[in-house]
C-alpha positions as CSV (number, residue, x, y, z in Angstrom):
1,M,114.3,103.2,45.4
2,A,115.6,100.0,47.0
3,S,118.3,101.9,48.9
4,V,115.7,104.3,50.4
5,T,113.6,101.3,51.5
6,L,116.6,99.6,53.1
7,L,117.5,102.8,55.0
8,L,113.9,103.1,56.3
9,L,113.9,99.4,57.5
10,V,117.2,99.8,59.4
11,G,115.3,102.2,61.8
12,C,112.7,99.5,62.6
13,E,114.8,97.3,64.9
14,D,113.6,96.4,68.4
15,P,114.6,99.3,70.7
16,F,114.7,96.9,73.7
17,S,117.0,94.3,72.0
18,D,119.6,95.0,74.7
19,N,118.6,92.7,77.6
20,A,120.8,94.8,80.0
21,A,118.2,97.6,79.8
22,R,115.4,95.3,80.7
23,N,117.3,93.8,83.7
24,R,118.0,97.2,85.3
25,G,114.6,97.3,87.1
26,F,111.5,99.4,87.1
27,I,111.3,102.2,84.6
28,Y,108.3,104.5,84.6
29,C,108.0,107.6,82.3
30,G,105.4,109.8,83.8
31,P,104.4,113.4,83.8
32,G,106.4,114.4,86.9
33,Q,108.5,113.2,89.7
34,P,106.7,111.4,92.6
35,N,107.4,112.7,96.2
36,T,107.0,109.2,97.5
37,F,106.0,105.7,96.4
38,N,104.1,105.2,99.7
39,P,100.4,105.8,99.1
40,Q,99.8,106.2,102.8
41,L,101.9,109.4,102.8
42,T,100.1,111.2,99.9
43,D,96.6,112.5,99.3
44,G,97.0,113.3,95.6
45,G,99.4,114.0,92.8
46,L,101.4,111.5,90.7
47,T,101.6,108.8,93.4
48,A,97.9,108.6,94.1
49,D,96.6,109.3,90.6
50,A,99.0,107.3,88.3
51,L,101.4,105.1,90.2
52,S,99.6,103.5,93.2
53,S,97.1,101.6,91.0
54,Q,100.1,100.1,89.0
55,L,102.2,99.3,92.1
56,F,99.6,98.2,94.7
57,D,96.4,96.2,94.9
58,R,93.4,98.0,96.3
59,L,90.5,96.8,98.4
60,L,87.9,98.0,95.8
61,Q,88.0,99.4,92.3
62,L,85.4,101.4,90.3
63,D,83.7,99.6,87.5
64,P,84.5,101.7,84.4
65,E,81.0,101.5,83.0
66,T,78.8,101.8,86.1
67,Y,81.2,103.6,88.5
68,Q,80.1,101.2,91.2
69,P,82.6,99.6,93.6
70,A,83.8,96.2,92.4
71,P,85.9,93.8,94.5
72,M,89.7,93.5,94.3
73,L,91.2,92.4,97.6
74,A,88.0,92.8,99.5
75,H,85.5,90.0,98.7
76,S,82.5,91.7,100.4
77,W,81.7,94.9,102.2
78,E,78.9,96.8,103.9
79,V,77.9,100.3,103.1
80,S,76.7,102.7,105.8
81,P,73.2,104.1,105.5
82,D,74.5,107.5,104.4
83,G,76.7,105.8,101.7
84,K,79.9,107.5,102.9
85,E,81.5,104.6,104.7
86,Y,82.5,101.1,103.4
87,T,83.4,98.3,105.9
88,S,85.2,95.2,104.6
89,C,83.6,92.0,105.9
């Protein structure tokens, strides 16, 4: 019984104990391969949906409970009467 427990515990070591793996740079495991990391050159897909929010700050973000715009880089903004255009102040 003790030998089985010992064998199970051997597999519990830190998978990132090798600092060389941590120093190699940015590693992202995603559902696909991005065409670009520049959000200005894409209108959808992996870059816009998953990566851009992790790599870049945005002017606004949506509040997860109310879905209303909340500030990030923009401290204030004005909304057009039709609600389609936001202007940072």
